[in-house]
C-alpha positions as CSV (number, residue, x, y, z in Angstrom):
1,M,41.2,14.7,4.1
2,A,40.6,12.4,1.1
3,E,38.7,10.0,3.9
4,F,36.5,12.9,4.9
5,D,35.5,13.6,1.2
6,T,34.7,9.6,0.8
7,F,32.5,9.6,3.8
8,E,30.8,13.1,2.4
9,S,30.0,11.1,-0.9
10,F,29.1,8.0,1.4
11,M,26.8,10.1,3.3
12,L,25.3,11.7,0.0
13,A,24.7,8.9,-1.4
14,Y,22.6,7.2,1.7
15,Q,21.3,10.4,3.4
16,N,17.8,9.9,1.4
17,M,17.3,6.3,2.4
18,V,18.1,6.7,5.8
19,Y,16.0,9.8,6.5
20,S,13.2,8.7,4.6
21,L,13.0,5.5,6.6
22,A,13.5,7.7,9.8
23,I,10.5,9.9,9.1
24,R,8.3,7.5,8.1
25,L,8.4,5.2,11.7
26,L,9.0,8.5,13.6
27,G,6.2,10.7,12.0
28,R,8.5,14.2,13.3
29,E,10.9,15.4,11.1
30,A,13.0,16.7,14.3
31,D,13.4,13.3,15.6
32,A,14.3,12.2,12.2
33,E,17.1,14.3,11.6
34,D,18.6,13.4,15.2
35,V,18.2,9.8,14.5
36,S,19.9,10.1,10.9
37,Q,22.5,12.0,12.1
38,E,23.3,9.5,14.9
39,V,23.2,6.8,11.9
40,F,26.0,8.6,10.1
41,L,27.9,8.8,13.3
42,R,27.9,5.4,13.8
43,A,28.7,4.8,10.1
44,Y,31.7,7.1,10.3
45,N,32.9,4.9,13.4
46,H,32.8,2.0,11.1
47,F,33.6,3.5,8.0
48,A,36.9,1.4,7.3
49,E,34.5,-2.1,7.4
50,L,31.7,-0.1,5.5
51,A,33.4,1.4,2.5
52,S,34.0,-1.7,1.0
53,S,31.0,-4.0,2.2
54,P,28.3,-5.0,-0.7
55,T,25.7,-4.7,2.4
56,V,26.2,-1.6,3.5
57,G,22.6,0.0,2.4
58,G,21.1,-3.1,5.1
59,W,23.2,-2.0,7.6
60,L,22.2,1.7,7.2
61,K,18.7,0.2,7.1
62,T,19.1,-2.0,10.2
63,V,20.9,0.8,12.1
64,T,18.4,3.4,11.4
65,R,15.3,1.3,12.4
66,N,16.8,0.1,15.6
67,L,17.5,3.6,16.8
68,C,14.1,4.6,15.5
69,L,12.4,1.8,17.9
70,N,14.7,2.9,20.3
71,H,13.8,6.3,20.3
72,L,9.9,5.3,20.1
73,T,10.4,3.0,23.3
74,R,11.7,5.9,25.2
75,Y,8.5,7.6,24.6
76,R,6.3,4.5,24.6
77,N,3.9,5.7,27.2
78,R,3.2,9.1,25.8
79,W,2.5,7.7,22.1
80,R,0.6,4.6,23.7
81,F,-1.6,7.2,25.7
82,F,-2.4,9.2,22.5
83,S,-2.7,6.4,20.2
84,E,-5.6,4.8,22.0
85,M,-7.4,8.3,22.6
86,S,-10.3,8.0,20.0
87,R,-13.7,10.0,19.8
88,E,-15.8,6.8,19.9
89,E,-15.2,3.6,21.1
90,D,-15.4,2.0,18.0
91,S,-13.5,5.0,16.1
92,D,-10.2,4.5,15.4
93,D,-9.8,8.6,14.8
94,P,-7.8,10.4,17.4
95,L,-9.1,13.6,19.2
96,W,-6.1,15.1,18.5
97,D,-4.8,16.4,15.1
98,V,-1.1,16.4,14.0
99,P,0.2,19.2,12.4
100,V,1.4,18.8,9.1
101,E,3.5,20.7,6.8
102,E,1.0,22.6,4.1
103,T,1.6,21.7,0.4
104,T,1.4,24.4,-2.3
105,G,-0.7,22.8,-4.6
106,T,-4.6,23.2,-3.7
107,A,-5.9,20.1,-5.8
108,L,-4.9,16.3,-5.3
109,E,-3.6,16.1,-9.0
110,E,-1.3,18.6,-8.3
111,V,0.9,16.5,-5.5
112,D,3.0,13.8,-5.9
113,Q,1.0,10.5,-4.8
114,R,3.8,9.6,-2.7
115,Q,4.0,12.7,-0.9
116,V,0.3,12.6,0.1
117,L,0.9,9.1,1.3
118,E,3.9,10.5,3.2
119,I,1.6,13.1,4.6
120,A,-0.8,10.7,5.5
121,L,1.6,8.2,7.0
122,Q,2.7,11.0,9.4
123,K,-0.8,11.4,10.2
124,L,-1.3,7.9,11.9
125,P,-0.7,7.4,15.3
126,A,2.6,6.0,15.9
127,A,0.9,2.5,17.1
128,Q,-0.7,1.9,13.7
129,R,2.2,3.9,11.5
130,V,4.8,1.6,13.0
131,P,3.9,-1.9,12.5
132,L,3.0,-0.5,9.1
133,V,6.0,0.9,7.9
134,L,8.0,-2.2,9.2
135,Y,5.8,-4.5,7.4
136,H,5.2,-2.6,4.4
137,F,8.6,-0.6,3.5
138,E,10.9,-2.7,5.5
139,E,9.5,-6.1,4.5
140,L,9.5,-7.7,8.2
141,S,7.1,-10.3,8.7
142,Y,4.7,-10.0,11.5
143,E,6.6,-12.1,14.0
144,E,9.7,-9.9,13.2
145,I,7.5,-6.7,13.8
146,A,6.3,-8.4,17.2
147,A,9.4,-9.4,18.5
148,Q,10.7,-6.0,17.3
149,L,8.2,-3.9,19.0
150,R,7.9,-6.2,21.9
151,I,4.2,-6.7,21.2
152,S,1.6,-9.7,20.8
153,L,1.1,-11.2,17.1
154,S,-2.5,-9.9,17.1
155,K,-1.7,-6.9,18.2
156,V,0.9,-6.5,15.3
157,K,-2.1,-7.8,12.9
158,T,-4.7,-5.7,14.5
159,D,-2.5,-2.5,14.3
160,I,-1.5,-2.8,10.7
161,F,-5.1,-3.7,9.9
162,R,-6.3,-0.3,11.6
163,A,-3.5,1.8,9.9
164,R,-4.3,0.4,6.3
165,E,-8.0,1.1,7.1
166,S,-7.3,4.6,8.4
167,L,-5.2,5.4,5.4
168,R,-7.7,4.3,3.2
169,R,-10.2,6.7,4.8
170,K,-8.1,9.3,4.6
171,L,-6.6,8.9,0.9
172,K,-10.4,8.4,0.0
173,L,-11.5,11.4,1.7
174,S,-8.7,13.6,0.0
175,M,-9.4,12.0,-3.6
176,E,-13.3,12.8,-3.1
177,T,-12.5,16.7,-2.0
178,G,-9.5,17.1,-4.2
179,E,-7.8,18.7,-0.8
180,V,-4.4,17.9,-0.1
181,L,-4.1,15.9,3.3
182,G,-2.2,18.6,5.1
183,R,-5.4,20.9,4.8
184,G,-8.1,20.7,6.7
185,T,-9.4,18.4,9.3
186,L,-8.7,14.8,7.8
């Protein structure tokens, strides 16, 4: 029973890190929950080695990232199709609108800036969101991202550039209108 209590404490210490990485990469709560659960199942199977390891956080991040990328690969045709849809040939705005959970605040200053950024990230197409998260949050190089996603280096650079521009537009519009990103037609 003591091992179970120890593992429960371990899970509580790392659950936010694992889930936040999963939600950033996958953009869907249900998928992030599934991946997080799988990460901790794998951690439980290796808990004897992990319990005393000083690099357990890195191990969990690596497993989470790999499981998320595997999940996205399984659905690559679907997300590639949607990420390439646009209103105009030169526009990066998708035709479809990703539903985002409503926030309780009515003005931007009432909402934590980090939460607004997370909402904006979730609204990006996966082809843009994933490389951006891997670069800025996971601190992978362009070359490492290209290798992980099995895409060209130029596509990684283009996707990150487009993601930054899209985020900039969404955040600027949100600040100008005073609306939270989850509301309206951003």
